[in-house]
N, C-alpha and C positions, 0 to 999 in steps of 0.2 A: 504494499499499500504506499503510495506516495502523496505527500502533502506539498502542494505547489502554492507559493506565496509570491504575488506580483511577477509571475512568470519565471521565478527562480526556484530550482529544486533545493529545498532547505532541509527537509527531514524525511526519513523513511521510518515508519512505525509499524512493527510487525506484531501479530497477536501472540507474543511470547511473554511469559511471566517475568516481570521486572527487567525487561530488555529495552534498550533504546538505541537507535541508529540515526546518524546525522550525516548529511553530505554524501549521499549515494553509497552508504555503507550497508553491509549485511546482504541477505538474499531472502526471497520469499519462500524457500523450501526448508529453511532452518527450523529444527525442532528443539535444539538446545536452548535453555533459558538462562537468565541472569547474565547476559552478554551485553557489552556496550561497545559501539563502534563510531568513530568520527573520522571522516576523510574518505575520499573516493577509493573504492575497492577494499576498504578495511573489513576484515572478517567476511570477505565475499563468499568463500567456499564453505564456511562453517555449516556443519550438519547437526551433530549431536553434542558438540563441545559446549561446556557450560562454564560460567564464571570467568569469562575472558574479557579483557579490556584492550581495545586497539584505538590508538590516537595517532593519525597520520595516514596519508595516502598509501594504500597497499600494505599497510601494517597488518600482520597476521592474515594476509590475503589468501593463503592456501590452507589454512587451518580447517580441519574437518572434525576430528574427534578430540583434539587436545583441550585440556581444561586448566583453569586457574592461571592463565598466562596474562602478562601485561606487556604491551608493546607501545612505546611512545616514540614516534619519529617516522619519517618516510621510509618505507620498506623494512622497518624493524620486524624481525621474526617473519619475514614475508613467506618463506618456503615451509614454515612449520606446518606439519599435518597432524601428528598425534602426540607431539611432545607436550608435557604438562609442567606447571609450576615454574615457568621461565619468566624472567623479567628483563626486558631489553629497552634501554633508554638511549636514543641517539640514532641518527640516520644510518640505516642498514646494519644496525647492531643485531647480532645473532641472525643475520640474513638467511644463511644456508641451513639453519637448524631444521631438522625434520622430526625426529622422535626423541631427541635429547631432552633430559628432564633436569629440573632444579639448577638451571644455569642463570647467572646474573651478568649482564653486560651493560656497562654505563660508559658511553663514549662513542663517537662516530666510528663505525666499522669494528667495534669491539666484538671479539668472538665471531667475526664475519663468516668464517669457513666451517664453523662447528656444525656437525650433522647429527651425530648420535652420542657425543660426549656428554657426561653428566657431572653435576656438582662443581662446575667451573665458575670462577668469578673474575671478571675483567673490568678494570676501571681505568679509562684513559684511551686516547686516540690509538686505534689499531692494537690495543692490548689483546694478546692471545688471538691475533688476527687469523693465523693459519691453522689453529687447532681444529682437528676433525673429530677424533674419537678419544682424545686424552680426557682423563677424569681427575677430579679433585685438584685442579690447578688454580692458582691465584696470581693474577697479574695486575699490579697497580702502578700506573704511570705510562706515559706515551711510549709505545712500542715494547712495553714489558712483555716478555715471553711471546713476542710477535711471531716467531718462526715455529713455535711448538706445534707439532702435528699429533703425535701419539704418546708423547711423554706424560707421565702421571705424577701426582703428588708434588708438584713443583710450586714454589712461591717466589715471585719476583717483584720487588718493591723499589720503584725508582725508574726514571727514564732509561730505556735500553737495558734494564736488568734482565739477564738471561735472554737477550735479544735473539741470539743464534740457536738456542736450544731447539732441537727437533724431536729426538726420541729419548733424551735423557730423563731420568726420573729421580724423585726425592732430593732435588736440589733446592737450596734456599739462597737467594741473593737479595741483600739489602743495600741500596745505594746506587747512584747513577753509574751505569755501565758495569756494575758488578756481574761477574761471570758473563760478560757481554758476548764472547765468541764461543762459549761452550756449545757443543753440538750434541754429543751423545754421552757425556760424562754423567755419572750417577753419584748421588749422596754427597755432593759438595756443599759447603757452606761458605758464603762470601759476605762479610759484613763490613761495608765501607766503600766509598766511591772507588771504582776501578779495582777492587779486590778480585783476585783470580781473573783478571780481565781477559787474558789470552788462553785460558784453559779451553781445550777442545774436547778431548776424550779422557782426560784424567779423572780418577774416581776418589772419593772419600778424602778430599782435601778440605782444610779449614783455613781461611784467611780472614783475620780480624784486624781491621785497620785500613785506612785509605791506601790503595795500591799494594796491599799485602799479597805476596805471591803473584804479582801481576804478570810475570814472565812465564809462569808455568804453562805448559801446553798439554803434555801427556803424562806427566808425573802424577803419582797417586800416593795417598796416605801421608801427605805433608801437612804440617800444622805451623802456621806463622802468626804470631801475636805481636802487633805493633805496626805503626804507620810506615809505609815504604820499606817493609822488611821482607826477607826471603828473596830479594831481587837477584836475578841471575840464574836461578834454578829453572830449567825448562822441562827436562825429562827425568830428573832425579826423583826418587821416591823415599818415603819413610823418614823424612826429616822433621825435626822439631826446632823452630827458630823463635826465640823470645827476646824482644827488645826492638825498638824502632831503628829504622835507617841502616839495617844490615844489608849491604848490597855487594855486588861484585863476586857473588858466589859462583862456583863452577856449575855449568849447566847440568851435569850428570851427578852432582853431589847426592849421596844417598845414605840413609841410616845414620845420620849425624845429628847430634844435639848441640845447639849453639845458644848461649846466653850472653846478652850484651847490655850495655847501658843505653839510655835514650839517645845518645849521640852516635850510636853505631860502633862504639868501641867494644870489641869482643872480649869477654872476661873468662868464659869457660867454654871448652869444646870437648865433647865426648864423641870420638870417631866411631866408625863402623865396626872396629874390633873391640870397642868398650874401653879403650885407653882414654884417660882423662888428662887434659892439659889446661892449666890455669895460666892465662897470659898476663895477669896482673893480680898480685895477692892483696892489693889494697882493699881493706874492708872485708876480706874473706878469711874465715877461720880455717886454717890449713892443718890444725893439730891432728886431724883424723886421717891424713893422707901422708904418703911417703913419696918424695920426689926422687926420681933418678936423675942422672947427669944431664940427660937430654930433655928434661922437663916433664916426662911422663909420670903420672901420679898413680899410686896404687894403695889399697888399704893395707895397714900393717898386719 
């Protein structure tokens, strides 16, 4: 049923309980109730879906059986058919979603490519843009987790955080460009702008501090605490670096513990054989170690 006012199509009212449609929204064959549509083609295909709200031209255009969805913006959730409990705010947000459930997209083209992925949250321009079937991902910030396709349980907070991740899972990046180039690495944690910036396939790394472990590419199980620390390591694994501004390390350095002051002056090194070397005894109680002539220390 159409209501024509002064020759302008203003409202479509259908005989459905608690439903309202404005601006050529909805259709005359719909049986689902408690739906609201505003904008040309909004909820156009809906049949038995209920409790949906569509605001914007072609928003929820393909929905047939999905329920409890909210789409605000032109083409938001346009291809959704049976997905339920999704919320899309922004032009083409969650555009490709078909049967994915419990997704939230806030931003232009956020979660644009998602089809059947569930429990994802994207906040920012093109956040989680390429995600298709990945689940339980959170991207906050412009381009956060933009390239993720099938990776699961990732969290990227900050512009370009986890930007390049495609299939990696269980990664956490906090800060602008943290884990920016990671592709398939798993279980990495980067906290600070540029932390683990160049990691691609390395796993189980932790970089806490701006630019911590920024040079690492494929090394795994490294831990670096401090701003601009652990620099130089690219493929080495199993290192623990504590203290800011430790740089110039060997690319393949592995299984080494380094403790330094905040100015990058290394005080203690434990190498891959377990040998301990103290480079400066100032302020360090050395009573429980025995030093050899070459500076190697061992317990008495």
